[in-house]
N, C-alpha and C positions, 0 to 999 in steps of 0.2 A: 562849220557853225553858221557862217554868213548865209550859205545856201539853205540850210535847214530852217533858219528863222526868216527867210524871205528877204534878206537885206541885199544880197548880191548873188545872182545865179549864172552870170555870164562866165563861161569856163576859162577863157584866156585871161580875162581880167582877174579871175580868181587865182590863177597861177601867179600873176604879178603881186597880188596882195599877199599870197602865201610866202612868196620869196622875200618880200619886204619884212613881214612879221618875223619869219624865221631868221633872216639876216640880222634884225635888231636883237633878237634873243641871243644869236651867236656873238654879236658885238658886246653885249652886256656881260655875258658869261665869259667870253674870251679875255676881256680885260682882267678878270680875276684868275681864271684857270691857267692862262698862259704864263703866269708867274712861276709855274712848276714845269717839270719835264719828266719824260720817261714813264715809269709805272704809276707815279703819283698823278700825272696828268690823265692817264688812261682811267684810273679809278675815279677821279673827280668828274670826268665827263660822264661816266656811268652813273655816278651819284646825281648829277644834274638831270639826267634822264629820269631817274627815280623820283626826283622832286617834281618835275614837270608832270609825270604820270599821276602822282598822288594829288597834285594841285588840280589837275583836270578831273580827277575822281571826286574831289571835294566840291567842285562846281558842277555837280551832276545835272542841275536844272538847266544849265546852258550846254554842257558838253554831252549829256546823256550818260555820263559815268561809264561803267564797264559794259553797259548794254549798248552804248554807242549811239550813233545817229544813222537812221535808215531812211530809205526812200528820198534821197536828196534830189531836189528839183534842179536839174541842170539844163540851161537853155541850149538850143542847137548851136553848133560851132559855126561862126560867121553868119548865124541866122539861117543856115540852110541844112546842115548835116546834124540830124538828131541822134542822140544816144539810144541804142537799142539793147535792152537787157538780154534778149534771146540770141540775137545775131550781132556779135560785138565787133564787126569789121570797122565800124566808125571809131569805136574806142581804141582798137588796135592801131589804126592809121594815125589817130590823134596822138597817142602815146609815142609811137615811133617818130612822128614828126617833131614833137617837142624834145625827145631824146636826142635826135640829130642836131637840133638847134643848140641844145646844151653842150653836146660834144664839140661842135665847132667853136663855141664860145670858150670852152676849157682848153681846147687845142691852141686857139689863138693866144690865150692867156699864158699857156706854158711856154710858148716860143717868143713871148714878148720880153722886153727888158725886165719887167716885174717878175715874170716867171723865171728868168735866168738868175735874178737875185735870190729867189726862193731856193733854187738849186744850190746856189752858193751858201745860203744859210744852212741847208741840210748837210752839205759836205763839210763846211768849216765855219761854224758860227763865230768863233773868236776872230778869224780873219775878216769876216764881214763887219764885225764891230770895229776892227782896226782901220778899215777903209772908209769908215764913217757912214755906213748904211744904217738906216733906222730899223734895226732888226725887229724890235718888239712890235712896232706898229705894222710892219709888213706881215708878221705872223698873225696879229689880230685881224688884219684885213683878209688874209687868206682864210682864216678860221670863219670869218663872217660870210665870205663868199661860199665856202663849203656848206655852211648852215643854210644859206639861201637856196642852194641847189637841192639840199635835202628837203627844204620846204616845198619846192616845185615837185619833187618826187612824191611827197606825201599828198599834195593836192591832186596830182595825177591819179594816185591810187584811189583817193576818195571819189573823184569824178568818174573814173572808169567803172567803179563798182557801185556807185550811188550809195555807198555805205562806208562808215569809218567808226572804229572803236579805239580804245586805249592801247591796243596792241601796237599801234604805230609809235608809241612812246615806251614800249616795253624792252626789256633786256634781250628778248629773243630776236627782235628786229635788229638790234645792234650786233648781236652775235652773227646773224646771217650776213650782214654787210662785211664783217671782219673775215668770215669764212670765204666770201666771194673774193675779197682782196688777196687773201693768202693763196687761194687756188689760182687766180689769174696772174698774180705777181704784183706785190705792193710797190708803190713808187713808180709804176709804169703807166703811161697814158692809156694804153689799150688793155691794161691788166683787169680793170673792172668789167669791161665788156666780155673778155674771154672768160673771166671768172664767173660772171653771171650766167652765161650760156652753159658753162660746165656744171655749175651748181644746179641749175634747173634740170639739165639732162640727167645728171647723176641722181638727183632726188627722185625723178620719175622712174628711172630704171631700178634703183635700189628699193624704192617703196613697192614697186610691182613685184620684185623678186622676193623681198623679205618685208612684208607689210608691218610686222611688229618690231623689227630691229634694223630698219634701214639706216638709222642715224649711226649705228655702230660701224657700218661700212664706210660712211662718210668721215667718221672720226679717225678710223685707221688710215684712210687716204691722207687726211690732214697731217697726221703724225709722220707718215712717209715723206710728204712734201717738206715738212719742217726739218726733217733729218737729212734728206738727200737732195732736195731741190729747193733751196732757199728762195730762188727767184720765181717759184711757181711754174705754171704751164709755159709761160713765155720764156722763163729761164731755161727750161728743158729744151725748147726749140732753139734758143740761142746757142746752147752748148752743143746741140746736135749739128747745127749749121757750121759752127766753128770746127768741130771734129771732121766734118766732111770736107771742108776747105783745106784743112791741114793734111788730110789723107790724100787729097788730089794734088797737092803741091809737089812739084818735081823735086827730087833730092838734089842737093848741091853737088856738082862735079868738081873733082880736084883740078887745079890749073894744069893745062896742057893735055888733059884727057879728052878724047873724042866723045861727042854726045851720041 
């Protein structure tokens, strides 16, 4: 919206603004939503998306409504590299670079004391309460950081395509993210990357083979993973490596027997 209305068109600054706005939305909603857990929390987050989508639709004079905002004017990156609609190498390298920066940030966060405390909260919340950790505020902070990263992702999508509509707030987008996490392995640092690559590859191959029913194949795969591979693709690799190591381990010899 800032770019469309000529308020701010510099791309990297736009990412920072998007992260701040999304993080504030995550903070405000997290203070309320994180009073719940489990399925209730999941449903309330989806309801929050629905509220944001409808609010953006009601402000159609600013957001463009369901028609969206097109022909977004984006300044060259660092004042040198212009976005090209036909040949999108600049967009690709720009998105890849920002993604790497975000990944390094998340990886650093995961292995920091704050990240270890989040692992403790996930494994045993009652014990973390017992040791005096501020569980609620750490959950809210984690929720806000994830919202800020989602804001960066949304800004990247809008800048790279010079177009954005209300689908960014739709349930389809949320479902896609959940599918990616299930495919790659939820709760794993590299799960989202592996899941995203797998989702894009499967979507391309299945839509090419079955244009009218490609989602059926994806759904069957998700059912199979939910039933037989709870850890997703990374979990399958972990189990395979563990099996190979066990298979190669020499059998124990009885005492006194020659090897």
